[in-house]
mmCIF file of the N, C-alpha and C atoms, coordinates in Angstrom:
data_MODEL
# 
_entry.id   MODEL 
# 
loop_
_atom_site.group_PDB 
_atom_site.id 
_atom_site.type_symbol 
_atom_site.label_atom_id 
_atom_site.label_alt_id 
_atom_site.label_comp_id 
_atom_site.label_asym_id 
_atom_site.label_entity_id 
_atom_site.label_seq_id 
_atom_site.pdbx_PDB_ins_code 
_atom_site.Cartn_x 
_atom_site.Cartn_y 
_atom_site.Cartn_z 
_atom_site.occupancy 
_atom_site.B_iso_or_equiv 
_atom_site.pdbx_formal_charge 
_atom_site.auth_seq_id 
_atom_site.auth_comp_id 
_atom_site.auth_asym_id 
_atom_site.auth_atom_id 
_atom_site.pdbx_PDB_model_num 
ATOM 1   N N  . PRO A 1 1  ? 0.832   -1.200 0.000  1.00 0.00 ? 1  PRO A N  1 
ATOM 2   C CA . PRO A 1 1  ? 0.000   0.000  0.000  1.00 0.00 ? 1  PRO A CA 1 
ATOM 3   C C  . PRO A 1 1  ? 0.878   1.266  0.000  1.00 0.00 ? 1  PRO A C  1 
ATOM 4   N N  . SER A 1 2  ? 0.372   2.288  -0.610 1.00 0.00 ? 2  SER A N  1 
ATOM 5   C CA . SER A 1 2  ? 1.125   3.536  -0.698 1.00 0.00 ? 2  SER A CA 1 
ATOM 6   C C  . SER A 1 2  ? 0.778   4.461  0.470  1.00 0.00 ? 2  SER A C  1 
ATOM 7   N N  . HIS A 1 3  ? 1.509   5.545  0.533  1.00 0.00 ? 3  HIS A N  1 
ATOM 8   C CA . HIS A 1 3  ? 1.284   6.570  1.550  1.00 0.00 ? 3  HIS A CA 1 
ATOM 9   C C  . HIS A 1 3  ? -0.155  7.089  1.462  1.00 0.00 ? 3  HIS A C  1 
ATOM 10  N N  . GLN A 1 4  ? -0.665  7.229  0.253  1.00 0.00 ? 4  GLN A N  1 
ATOM 11  C CA . GLN A 1 4  ? -2.035  7.715  0.067  1.00 0.00 ? 4  GLN A CA 1 
ATOM 12  C C  . GLN A 1 4  ? -3.061  6.748  0.648  1.00 0.00 ? 4  GLN A C  1 
ATOM 13  N N  . HIS A 1 5  ? -2.781  5.454  0.562  1.00 0.00 ? 5  HIS A N  1 
ATOM 14  C CA . HIS A 1 5  ? -3.686  4.466  1.149  1.00 0.00 ? 5  HIS A CA 1 
ATOM 15  C C  . HIS A 1 5  ? -3.749  4.633  2.673  1.00 0.00 ? 5  HIS A C  1 
ATOM 16  N N  . PHE A 1 6  ? -2.594  4.848  3.282  1.00 0.00 ? 6  PHE A N  1 
ATOM 17  C CA . PHE A 1 6  ? -2.554  5.028  4.734  1.00 0.00 ? 6  PHE A CA 1 
ATOM 18  C C  . PHE A 1 6  ? -3.314  6.291  5.142  1.00 0.00 ? 6  PHE A C  1 
ATOM 19  N N  . CYS A 1 7  ? -3.100  7.384  4.403  1.00 0.00 ? 7  CYS A N  1 
ATOM 20  C CA . CYS A 1 7  ? -3.815  8.631  4.704  1.00 0.00 ? 7  CYS A CA 1 
ATOM 21  C C  . CYS A 1 7  ? -5.319  8.444  4.554  1.00 0.00 ? 7  CYS A C  1 
ATOM 22  N N  . CYS A 1 8  ? -5.714  7.724  3.534  1.00 0.00 ? 8  CYS A N  1 
ATOM 23  C CA . CYS A 1 8  ? -7.139  7.469  3.299  1.00 0.00 ? 8  CYS A CA 1 
ATOM 24  C C  . CYS A 1 8  ? -7.738  6.651  4.442  1.00 0.00 ? 8  CYS A C  1 
ATOM 25  N N  . MET A 1 9  ? -7.013  5.662  4.902  1.00 0.00 ? 9  MET A N  1 
ATOM 26  C CA . MET A 1 9  ? -7.492  4.825  6.010  1.00 0.00 ? 9  MET A CA 1 
ATOM 27  C C  . MET A 1 9  ? -7.664  5.663  7.281  1.00 0.00 ? 9  MET A C  1 
ATOM 28  N N  . ILE A 1 10 ? -6.701  6.533  7.551  1.00 0.00 ? 10 ILE A N  1 
ATOM 29  C CA . ILE A 1 10 ? -6.788  7.415  8.714  1.00 0.00 ? 10 ILE A CA 1 
ATOM 30  C C  . ILE A 1 10 ? -7.988  8.343  8.569  1.00 0.00 ? 10 ILE A C  1 
ATOM 31  N N  . GLU A 1 11 ? -8.172  8.876  7.373  1.00 0.00 ? 11 GLU A N  1 
ATOM 32  C CA . GLU A 1 11 ? -9.310  9.761  7.097  1.00 0.00 ? 11 GLU A CA 1 
ATOM 33  C C  . GLU A 1 11 ? -10.636 9.035  7.324  1.00 0.00 ? 11 GLU A C  1 
ATOM 34  N N  . LEU A 1 12 ? -10.750 7.812  6.823  1.00 0.00 ? 12 LEU A N  1 
ATOM 35  C CA . LEU A 1 12 ? -11.989 7.040  6.980  1.00 0.00 ? 12 LEU A CA 1 
ATOM 36  C C  . LEU A 1 12 ? -12.280 6.728  8.447  1.00 0.00 ? 12 LEU A C  1 
ATOM 37  N N  . LEU A 1 13 ? -11.261 6.289  9.164  1.00 0.00 ? 13 LEU A N  1 
ATOM 38  C CA . LEU A 1 13 ? -11.455 5.996  10.587 1.00 0.00 ? 13 LEU A CA 1 
ATOM 39  C C  . LEU A 1 13 ? -11.860 7.257  11.345 1.00 0.00 ? 13 LEU A C  1 
ATOM 40  N N  . GLY A 1 14 ? -11.172 8.347  11.065 1.00 0.00 ? 14 GLY A N  1 
ATOM 41  C CA . GLY A 1 14 ? -11.455 9.595  11.765 1.00 0.00 ? 14 GLY A CA 1 
ATOM 42  C C  . GLY A 1 14 ? -12.838 10.132 11.483 1.00 0.00 ? 14 GLY A C  1 
ATOM 43  N N  . ARG A 1 15 ? -13.230 10.129 10.237 1.00 0.00 ? 15 ARG A N  1 
ATOM 44  C CA . ARG A 1 15 ? -14.546 10.668 9.871  1.00 0.00 ? 15 ARG A CA 1 
ATOM 45  C C  . ARG A 1 15 ? -15.687 9.810  10.400 1.00 0.00 ? 15 ARG A C  1 
ATOM 46  N N  . SER A 1 16 ? -15.399 8.541  10.657 1.00 0.00 ? 16 SER A N  1 
ATOM 47  C CA . SER A 1 16 ? -16.445 7.677  11.218 1.00 0.00 ? 16 SER A CA 1 
ATOM 48  C C  . SER A 1 16 ? -16.470 7.735  12.746 1.00 0.00 ? 16 SER A C  1 
ATOM 49  N N  . GLY A 1 17 ? -15.647 8.629  13.322 1.00 0.00 ? 17 GLY A N  1 
ATOM 50  C CA . GLY A 1 17 ? -15.643 8.810  14.768 1.00 0.00 ? 17 GLY A CA 1 
ATOM 51  C C  . GLY A 1 17 ? -14.730 7.863  15.516 1.00 0.00 ? 17 GLY A C  1 
ATOM 52  N N  . ARG A 1 18 ? -13.981 7.059  14.806 1.00 0.00 ? 18 ARG A N  1 
ATOM 53  C CA . ARG A 1 18 ? -13.084 6.088  15.448 1.00 0.00 ? 18 ARG A CA 1 
ATOM 54  C C  . ARG A 1 18 ? -11.691 6.705  15.586 1.00 0.00 ? 18 ARG A C  1 
ATOM 55  N N  . LEU A 1 19 ? -11.628 7.800  16.351 1.00 0.00 ? 19 LEU A N  1 
ATOM 56  C CA . LEU A 1 19 ? -10.408 8.596  16.460 1.00 0.00 ? 19 LEU A CA 1 
ATOM 57  C C  . LEU A 1 19 ? -9.271  7.855  17.147 1.00 0.00 ? 19 LEU A C  1 
ATOM 58  N N  . ARG A 1 20 ? -9.595  7.103  18.176 1.00 0.00 ? 20 ARG A N  1 
ATOM 59  C CA . ARG A 1 20 ? -8.545  6.352  18.864 1.00 0.00 ? 20 ARG A CA 1 
ATOM 60  C C  . ARG A 1 20 ? -7.886  5.377  17.898 1.00 0.00 ? 20 ARG A C  1 
ATOM 61  N N  . GLU A 1 21 ? -8.700  4.674  17.127 1.00 0.00 ? 21 GLU A N  1 
ATOM 62  C CA . GLU A 1 21 ? -8.160  3.722  16.156 1.00 0.00 ? 21 GLU A CA 1 
ATOM 63  C C  . GLU A 1 21 ? -7.350  4.431  15.074 1.00 0.00 ? 21 GLU A C  1 
ATOM 64  N N  . ALA A 1 22 ? -7.830  5.586  14.626 1.00 0.00 ? 22 ALA A N  1 
ATOM 65  C CA . ALA A 1 22 ? -7.107  6.346  13.607 1.00 0.00 ? 22 ALA A CA 1 
ATOM 66  C C  . ALA A 1 22 ? -5.748  6.790  14.136 1.00 0.00 ? 22 ALA A C  1 
ATOM 67  N N  . GLU A 1 23 ? -5.731  7.252  15.381 1.00 0.00 ? 23 GLU A N  1 
ATOM 68  C CA . GLU A 1 23 ? -4.473  7.698  15.983 1.00 0.00 ? 23 GLU A CA 1 
ATOM 69  C C  . GLU A 1 23 ? -3.517  6.525  16.181 1.00 0.00 ? 23 GLU A C  1 
ATOM 70  N N  . GLU A 1 24 ? -4.034  5.395  16.629 1.00 0.00 ? 24 GLU A N  1 
ATOM 71  C CA . GLU A 1 24 ? -3.195  4.207  16.802 1.00 0.00 ? 24 GLU A CA 1 
ATOM 72  C C  . GLU A 1 24 ? -2.652  3.719  15.463 1.00 0.00 ? 24 GLU A C  1 
ATOM 73  N N  . PHE A 1 25 ? -3.478  3.765  14.429 1.00 0.00 ? 25 PHE A N  1 
ATOM 74  C CA . PHE A 1 25 ? -3.045  3.360  13.094 1.00 0.00 ? 25 PHE A CA 1 
ATOM 75  C C  . PHE A 1 25 ? -1.908  4.263  12.624 1.00 0.00 ? 25 PHE A C  1 
ATOM 76  N N  . ALA A 1 26 ? -2.057  5.578  12.804 1.00 0.00 ? 26 ALA A N  1 
ATOM 77  C CA . ALA A 1 26 ? -1.009  6.520  12.401 1.00 0.00 ? 26 ALA A CA 1 
ATOM 78  C C  . ALA A 1 26 ? 0.268   6.281  13.198 1.00 0.00 ? 26 ALA A C  1 
ATOM 79  N N  . ALA A 1 27 ? 0.120   6.004  14.488 1.00 0.00 ? 27 ALA A N  1 
ATOM 80  C CA . ALA A 1 27 ? 1.298   5.766  15.331 1.00 0.00 ? 27 ALA A CA 1 
ATOM 81  C C  . ALA A 1 27 ? 2.024   4.484  14.950 1.00 0.00 ? 27 ALA A C  1 
ATOM 82  N N  . SER A 1 28 ? 1.327   3.550  14.330 1.00 0.00 ? 28 SER A N  1 
ATOM 83  C CA . SER A 1 28 ? 1.966   2.289  13.940 1.00 0.00 ? 28 SER A CA 1 
ATOM 84  C C  . SER A 1 28 ? 2.796   2.426  12.664 1.00 0.00 ? 28 SER A C  1 
ATOM 85  N N  . MET A 1 29 ? 2.666   3.560  11.977 1.00 0.00 ? 29 MET A N  1 
ATOM 86  C CA . MET A 1 29 ? 3.442   3.796  10.758 1.00 0.00 ? 29 MET A CA 1 
ATOM 87  C C  . MET A 1 29 ? 4.892   4.101  11.134 1.00 0.00 ? 29 MET A C  1 
ATOM 88  N N  . PRO A 1 30 ? 5.843   3.721  10.270 1.00 0.00 ? 30 PRO A N  1 
ATOM 89  C CA . PRO A 1 30 ? 7.250   4.002  10.571 1.00 0.00 ? 30 PRO A CA 1 
ATOM 90  C C  . PRO A 1 30 ? 7.520   5.492  10.752 1.00 0.00 ? 30 PRO A C  1 
ATOM 91  N N  . ALA A 1 31 ? 6.845   6.319  9.968  1.00 0.00 ? 31 ALA A N  1 
ATOM 92  C CA . ALA A 1 31 ? 6.990   7.770  10.089 1.00 0.00 ? 31 ALA A CA 1 
ATOM 93  C C  . ALA A 1 31 ? 5.627   8.392  9.833  1.00 0.00 ? 31 ALA A C  1 
ATOM 94  N N  . VAL A 1 32 ? 5.161   9.149  10.792 1.00 0.00 ? 32 VAL A N  1 
ATOM 95  C CA . VAL A 1 32 ? 3.872   9.822  10.620 1.00 0.00 ? 32 VAL A CA 1 
ATOM 96  C C  . VAL A 1 32 ? 4.119   11.078 9.790  1.00 0.00 ? 32 VAL A C  1 
ATOM 97  N N  . GLU A 1 33 ? 3.539   11.112 8.617  1.00 0.00 ? 33 GLU A N  1 
ATOM 98  C CA . GLU A 1 33 ? 3.711   12.235 7.700  1.00 0.00 ? 33 GLU A CA 1 
ATOM 99  C C  . GLU A 1 33 ? 2.760   13.365 8.086  1.00 0.00 ? 33 GLU A C  1 
ATOM 100 N N  . MET A 1 34 ? 3.075   14.562 7.614  1.00 0.00 ? 34 MET A N  1 
ATOM 101 C CA . MET A 1 34 ? 2.255   15.725 7.920  1.00 0.00 ? 34 MET A CA 1 
ATOM 102 C C  . MET A 1 34 ? 0.825   15.535 7.413  1.00 0.00 ? 34 MET A C  1 
ATOM 103 N N  . ALA A 1 35 ? 0.653   14.882 6.267  1.00 0.00 ? 35 ALA A N  1 
ATOM 104 C CA . ALA A 1 35 ? -0.695  14.659 5.725  1.00 0.00 ? 35 ALA A CA 1 
ATOM 105 C C  . ALA A 1 35 ? -1.521  13.792 6.666  1.00 0.00 ? 35 ALA A C  1 
ATOM 106 N N  . MET A 1 36 ? -0.884  12.824 7.307  1.00 0.00 ? 36 MET A N  1 
ATOM 107 C CA . MET A 1 36 ? -1.595  11.977 8.265  1.00 0.00 ? 36 MET A CA 1 
ATOM 108 C C  . MET A 1 36 ? -2.034  12.806 9.466  1.00 0.00 ? 36 MET A C  1 
ATOM 109 N N  . SER A 1 37 ? -1.147  13.672 9.933  1.00 0.00 ? 37 SER A N  1 
ATOM 110 C CA . SER A 1 37 ? -1.488  14.531 11.066 1.00 0.00 ? 37 SER A CA 1 
ATOM 111 C C  . SER A 1 37 ? -2.628  15.468 10.711 1.00 0.00 ? 37 SER A C  1 
ATOM 112 N N  . ARG A 1 38 ? -2.595  16.025 9.496  1.00 0.00 ? 38 ARG A N  1 
ATOM 113 C CA . ARG A 1 38 ? -3.685  16.911 9.066  1.00 0.00 ? 38 ARG A CA 1 
ATOM 114 C C  . ARG A 1 38 ? -5.008  16.162 9.037  1.00 0.00 ? 38 ARG A C  1 
ATOM 115 N N  . SER A 1 39 ? -4.993  14.937 8.550  1.00 0.00 ? 39 SER A N  1 
ATOM 116 C CA . SER A 1 39 ? -6.223  14.134 8.520  1.00 0.00 ? 39 SER A CA 1 
ATOM 117 C C  . SER A 1 39 ? -6.746  13.891 9.926  1.00 0.00 ? 39 SER A C  1 
ATOM 118 N N  . LEU A 1 40 ? -5.839  13.564 10.837 1.00 0.00 ? 40 LEU A N  1 
ATOM 119 C CA . LEU A 1 40 ? -6.245  13.305 12.219 1.00 0.00 ? 40 LEU A CA 1 
ATOM 120 C C  . LEU A 1 40 ? -6.818  14.553 12.882 1.00 0.00 ? 40 LEU A C  1 
ATOM 121 N N  . VAL A 1 41 ? -6.138  15.682 12.708 1.00 0.00 ? 41 VAL A N  1 
ATOM 122 C CA . VAL A 1 41 ? -6.616  16.923 13.330 1.00 0.00 ? 41 VAL A CA 1 
ATOM 123 C C  . VAL A 1 41 ? -7.966  17.319 12.742 1.00 0.00 ? 41 VAL A C  1 
ATOM 124 N N  . GLY A 1 42 ? -8.121  17.170 11.438 1.00 0.00 ? 42 GLY A N  1 
ATOM 125 C CA . GLY A 1 42 ? -9.405  17.475 10.805 1.00 0.00 ? 42 GLY A CA 1 
ATOM 126 C C  . GLY A 1 42 ? -10.523 16.607 11.351 1.00 0.00 ? 42 GLY A C  1 
ATOM 127 N N  . ALA A 1 43 ? -10.236 15.328 11.545 1.00 0.00 ? 43 ALA A N  1 
ATOM 128 C CA . ALA A 1 43 ? -11.237 14.410 12.100 1.00 0.00 ? 43 ALA A CA 1 
ATOM 129 C C  . ALA A 1 43 ? -11.557 14.776 13.543 1.00 0.00 ? 43 ALA A C  1 
ATOM 130 N N  . CYS A 1 44 ? -10.556 15.187 14.294 1.00 0.00 ? 44 CYS A N  1 
ATOM 131 C CA . CYS A 1 44 ? -10.792 15.608 15.679 1.00 0.00 ? 44 CYS A CA 1 
ATOM 132 C C  . CYS A 1 44 ? -11.700 16.834 15.711 1.00 0.00 ? 44 CYS A C  1 
ATOM 133 N N  . ASN A 1 45 ? -11.433 17.794 14.827 1.00 0.00 ? 45 ASN A N  1 
ATOM 134 C CA . ASN A 1 45 ? -12.282 18.990 14.758 1.00 0.00 ? 45 ASN A CA 1 
ATOM 135 C C  . ASN A 1 45 ? -13.712 18.611 14.400 1.00 0.00 ? 45 ASN A C  1 
ATOM 136 N N  . LEU A 1 46 ? -13.860 17.705 13.457 1.00 0.00 ? 46 LEU A N  1 
ATOM 137 C CA . LEU A 1 46 ? -15.176 17.260 13.003 1.00 0.00 ? 46 LEU A CA 1 
ATOM 138 C C  . LEU A 1 46 ? -15.969 16.597 14.129 1.00 0.00 ? 46 LEU A C  1 
ATOM 139 N N  . ASN A 1 47 ? -15.263 15.877 15.000 1.00 0.00 ? 47 ASN A N  1 
ATOM 140 C CA . ASN A 1 47 ? -15.915 15.118 16.071 1.00 0.00 ? 47 ASN A CA 1 
ATOM 141 C C  . ASN A 1 47 ? -15.868 15.819 17.428 1.00 0.00 ? 47 ASN A C  1 
ATOM 142 N N  . GLY A 1 48 ? -15.447 17.079 17.456 1.00 0.00 ? 48 GLY A N  1 
ATOM 143 C CA . GLY A 1 48 ? -15.429 17.837 18.701 1.00 0.00 ? 48 GLY A CA 1 
ATOM 144 C C  . GLY A 1 48 ? -14.380 17.388 19.702 1.00 0.00 ? 48 GLY A C  1 
ATOM 145 N N  . GLU A 1 49 ? -13.310 16.794 19.225 1.00 0.00 ? 49 GLU A N  1 
ATOM 146 C CA . GLU A 1 49 ? -12.225 16.305 20.090 1.00 0.00 ? 49 GLU A CA 1 
ATOM 147 C C  . GLU A 1 49 ? -11.049 17.278 20.029 1.00 0.00 ? 49 GLU A C  1 
ATOM 148 N N  . SER A 1 50 ? -11.264 18.506 20.489 1.00 0.00 ? 50 SER A N  1 
ATOM 149 C CA . SER A 1 50 ? -10.230 19.532 20.357 1.00 0.00 ? 50 SER A CA 1 
ATOM 150 C C  . SER A 1 50 ? -8.979  19.217 21.173 1.00 0.00 ? 50 SER A C  1 
ATOM 151 N N  . ASP A 1 51 ? -9.118  18.590 22.334 1.00 0.00 ? 51 ASP A N  1 
ATOM 152 C CA . ASP A 1 51 ? -7.933  18.251 23.133 1.00 0.00 ? 51 ASP A CA 1 
ATOM 153 C C  . ASP A 1 51 ? -7.036  17.272 22.382 1.00 0.00 ? 51 ASP A C  1 
ATOM 154 N N  . ARG A 1 52 ? -7.640  16.270 21.788 1.00 0.00 ? 52 ARG A N  1 
ATOM 155 C CA . ARG A 1 52 ? -6.878  15.287 21.016 1.00 0.00 ? 52 ARG A CA 1 
ATOM 156 C C  . ARG A 1 52 ? -6.250  15.961 19.790 1.00 0.00 ? 52 ARG A C  1 
ATOM 157 N N  . GLY A 1 53 ? -7.016  16.807 19.109 1.00 0.00 ? 53 GLY A N  1 
ATOM 158 C CA . GLY A 1 53 ? -6.503  17.513 17.937 1.00 0.00 ? 53 GLY A CA 1 
ATOM 159 C C  . GLY A 1 53 ? -5.324  18.396 18.285 1.00 0.00 ? 53 GLY A C  1 
ATOM 160 N N  . GLU A 1 54 ? -5.412  19.092 19.413 1.00 0.00 ? 54 GLU A N  1 
ATOM 161 C CA . GLU A 1 54 ? -4.300  19.939 19.854 1.00 0.00 ? 54 GLU A CA 1 
ATOM 162 C C  . GLU A 1 54 ? -3.063  19.100 20.136 1.00 0.00 ? 54 GLU A C  1 
ATOM 163 N N  . ARG A 1 55 ? -3.238  17.974 20.793 1.00 0.00 ? 55 ARG A N  1 
ATOM 164 C CA . ARG A 1 55 ? -2.102  17.099 21.113 1.00 0.00 ? 55 ARG A CA 1 
ATOM 165 C C  . ARG A 1 55 ? -1.414  16.611 19.841 1.00 0.00 ? 55 ARG A C  1 
ATOM 166 N N  . ILE A 1 56 ? -2.202  16.211 18.853 1.00 0.00 ? 56 ILE A N  1 
ATOM 167 C CA . ILE A 1 56 ? -1.647  15.711 17.596 1.00 0.00 ? 56 ILE A CA 1 
ATOM 168 C C  . ILE A 1 56 ? -0.914  16.831 16.857 1.00 0.00 ? 56 ILE A C  1 
ATOM 169 N N  . ALA A 1 57 ? -1.519  18.020 16.814 1.00 0.00 ? 57 ALA A N  1 
ATOM 170 C CA . ALA A 1 57 ? -0.884  19.152 16.127 1.00 0.00 ? 57 ALA A CA 1 
ATOM 171 C C  . ALA A 1 57 ? 0.413   19.549 16.824 1.00 0.00 ? 57 ALA A C  1 
ATOM 172 N N  . ARG A 1 58 ? 0.422   19.538 18.145 1.00 0.00 ? 58 ARG A N  1 
ATOM 173 C CA . ARG A 1 58 ? 1.652   19.885 18.876 1.00 0.00 ? 58 ARG A CA 1 
ATOM 174 C C  . ARG A 1 58 ? 2.747   18.844 18.647 1.00 0.00 ? 58 ARG A C  1 
ATOM 175 N N  . ARG A 1 59 ? 2.365   17.586 18.550 1.00 0.00 ? 59 ARG A N  1 
ATOM 176 C CA . ARG A 1 59 ? 3.342   16.533 18.253 1.00 0.00 ? 59 ARG A CA 1 
ATOM 177 C C  . ARG A 1 59 ? 3.953   16.746 16.862 1.00 0.00 ? 59 ARG A C  1 
ATOM 178 N N  . ALA A 1 60 ? 3.112   17.114 15.901 1.00 0.00 ? 60 ALA A N  1 
ATOM 179 C CA . ALA A 1 60 ? 3.602   17.406 14.548 1.00 0.00 ? 60 ALA A CA 1 
ATOM 180 C C  . ALA A 1 60 ? 4.529   18.614 14.571 1.00 0.00 ? 60 ALA A C  1 
ATOM 181 N N  . LEU A 1 61 ? 4.210   19.593 15.390 1.00 0.00 ? 61 LEU A N  1 
ATOM 182 C CA . LEU A 1 61 ? 5.040   20.784 15.525 1.00 0.00 ? 61 LEU A CA 1 
ATOM 183 C C  . LEU A 1 61 ? 6.408   20.437 16.099 1.00 0.00 ? 61 LEU A C  1 
ATOM 184 N N  . GLU A 1 62 ? 6.446   19.550 17.082 1.00 0.00 ? 62 GLU A N  1 
ATOM 185 C CA . GLU A 1 62 ? 7.719   19.121 17.664 1.00 0.00 ? 62 GLU A CA 1 
ATOM 186 C C  . GLU A 1 62 ? 8.588   18.398 16.640 1.00 0.00 ? 62 GLU A C  1 
ATOM 187 N N  . CYS A 1 63 ? 7.957   17.642 15.752 1.00 0.00 ? 63 CYS A N  1 
ATOM 188 C CA . CYS A 1 63 ? 8.703   16.887 14.743 1.00 0.00 ? 63 CYS A CA 1 
ATOM 189 C C  . CYS A 1 63 ? 9.303   17.790 13.680 1.00 0.00 ? 63 CYS A C  1 
ATOM 190 N N  . ASP A 1 64 ? 8.610   18.875 13.349 1.00 0.00 ? 64 ASP A N  1 
ATOM 191 C CA . ASP A 1 64 ? 9.063   19.747 12.263 1.00 0.00 ? 64 ASP A CA 1 
ATOM 192 C C  . ASP A 1 64 ? 8.675   21.194 12.558 1.00 0.00 ? 64 ASP A C  1 
ATOM 193 N N  . PRO A 1 65 ? 9.402   21.861 13.473 1.00 0.00 ? 65 PRO A N  1 
ATOM 194 C CA . PRO A 1 65 ? 9.025   23.215 13.873 1.00 0.00 ? 65 PRO A CA 1 
ATOM 195 C C  . PRO A 1 65 ? 9.178   24.264 12.765 1.00 0.00 ? 65 PRO A C  1 
ATOM 196 N N  . GLU A 1 66 ? 9.933   23.953 11.723 1.00 0.00 ? 66 GLU A N  1 
ATOM 197 C CA . GLU A 1 66 ? 10.122  24.899 10.622 1.00 0.00 ? 66 GLU A CA 1 
ATOM 198 C C  . GLU A 1 66 ? 8.967   24.859 9.619  1.00 0.00 ? 66 GLU A C  1 
ATOM 199 N N  . ASN A 1 67 ? 8.143   23.836 9.690  1.00 0.00 ? 67 ASN A N  1 
ATOM 200 C CA . ASN A 1 67 ? 7.027   23.663 8.766  1.00 0.00 ? 67 ASN A CA 1 
ATOM 201 C C  . ASN A 1 67 ? 5.822   24.452 9.281  1.00 0.00 ? 67 ASN A C  1 
ATOM 202 N N  . ALA A 1 68 ? 5.163   25.166 8.394  1.00 0.00 ? 68 ALA A N  1 
ATOM 203 C CA . ALA A 1 68 ? 4.011   25.985 8.788  1.00 0.00 ? 68 ALA A CA 1 
ATOM 204 C C  . ALA A 1 68 ? 2.750   25.158 9.032  1.00 0.00 ? 68 ALA A C  1 
ATOM 205 N N  . ALA A 1 69 ? 2.682   23.947 8.488  1.00 0.00 ? 69 ALA A N  1 
ATOM 206 C CA . ALA A 1 69 ? 1.457   23.137 8.574  1.00 0.00 ? 69 ALA A CA 1 
ATOM 207 C C  . ALA A 1 69 ? 0.979   22.897 10.008 1.00 0.00 ? 69 ALA A C  1 
ATOM 208 N N  . PRO A 1 70 ? 1.863   22.548 10.953 1.00 0.00 ? 70 PRO A N  1 
ATOM 209 C CA . PRO A 1 70 ? 1.364   22.336 12.321 1.00 0.00 ? 70 PRO A CA 1 
ATOM 210 C C  . PRO A 1 70 ? 0.753   23.593 12.943 1.00 0.00 ? 70 PRO A C  1 
ATOM 211 N N  . TYR A 1 71 ? 1.291   24.757 12.588 1.00 0.00 ? 71 TYR A N  1 
ATOM 212 C CA . TYR A 1 71 ? 0.725   26.001 13.100 1.00 0.00 ? 71 TYR A CA 1 
ATOM 213 C C  . TYR A 1 71 ? -0.683  26.214 12.540 1.00 0.00 ? 71 TYR A C  1 
ATOM 214 N N  . VAL A 1 72 ? -0.868  25.890 11.269 1.00 0.00 ? 72 VAL A N  1 
ATOM 215 C CA . VAL A 1 72 ? -2.191  25.996 10.651 1.00 0.00 ? 72 VAL A CA 1 
ATOM 216 C C  . VAL A 1 72 ? -3.145  25.011 11.316 1.00 0.00 ? 72 VAL A C  1 
ATOM 217 N N  . MET A 1 73 ? -2.642  23.801 11.620 1.00 0.00 ? 73 MET A N  1 
ATOM 218 C CA . MET A 1 73 ? -3.478  22.808 12.304 1.00 0.00 ? 73 MET A CA 1 
ATOM 219 C C  . MET A 1 73 ? -3.924  23.335 13.661 1.00 0.00 ? 73 MET A C  1 
ATOM 220 N N  . LEU A 1 74 ? -3.003  23.960 14.393 1.00 0.00 ? 74 LEU A N  1 
ATOM 221 C CA . LEU A 1 74 ? -3.359  24.499 15.709 1.00 0.00 ? 74 LEU A CA 1 
ATOM 222 C C  . LEU A 1 74 ? -4.407  25.601 15.597 1.00 0.00 ? 74 LEU A C  1 
ATOM 223 N N  . THR A 1 75 ? -4.287  26.452 14.582 1.00 0.00 ? 75 THR A N  1 
ATOM 224 C CA . THR A 1 75 ? -5.300  27.503 14.439 1.00 0.00 ? 75 THR A CA 1 
ATOM 225 C C  . THR A 1 75 ? -6.664  26.908 14.133 1.00 0.00 ? 75 THR A C  1 
ATOM 226 N N  . SER A 1 76 ? -6.687  25.801 13.390 1.00 0.00 ? 76 SER A N  1 
ATOM 227 C CA . SER A 1 76 ? -7.986  25.176 13.101 1.00 0.00 ? 76 SER A CA 1 
ATOM 228 C C  . SER A 1 76 ? -8.587  24.560 14.360 1.00 0.00 ? 76 SER A C  1 
ATOM 229 N N  . VAL A 1 77 ? -7.741  24.087 15.258 1.00 0.00 ? 77 VAL A N  1 
ATOM 230 C CA . VAL A 1 77 ? -8.231  23.525 16.523 1.00 0.00 ? 77 VAL A CA 1 
ATOM 231 C C  . VAL A 1 77 ? -8.818  24.639 17.387 1.00 0.00 ? 77 VAL A C  1 
ATOM 232 N N  . TYR A 1 78 ? -8.147  25.783 17.413 1.00 0.00 ? 78 TYR A N  1 
ATOM 233 C CA . TYR A 1 78 ? -8.574  26.875 18.284 1.00 0.00 ? 78 TYR A CA 1 
ATOM 234 C C  . TYR A 1 78 ? -9.726  27.696 17.714 1.00 0.00 ? 78 TYR A C  1 
ATOM 235 N N  . SER A 1 79 ? -10.031 27.520 16.439 1.00 0.00 ? 79 SER A N  1 
ATOM 236 C CA . SER A 1 79 ? -11.099 28.352 15.851 1.00 0.00 ? 79 SER A CA 1 
ATOM 237 C C  . SER A 1 79 ? -12.468 27.718 16.005 1.00 0.00 ? 79 SER A C  1 
# 
């Protein structure tokens, strides 16, 4: 399976409200890509799980502080 398949699986789990499973699936990947984090944060926002979304966005920020994407994710959590 490709990276896109993994992102799609995370998106499907998240949108169906299975956020814990989506997060565990992402954590089982050798490297959690920014697209996976964006999918998770979006699903958290959709399901009203702002604490979980903030945690995921902050983890992405720690991994790549020079990338603007985690900051955008955090603003979506706070809005």
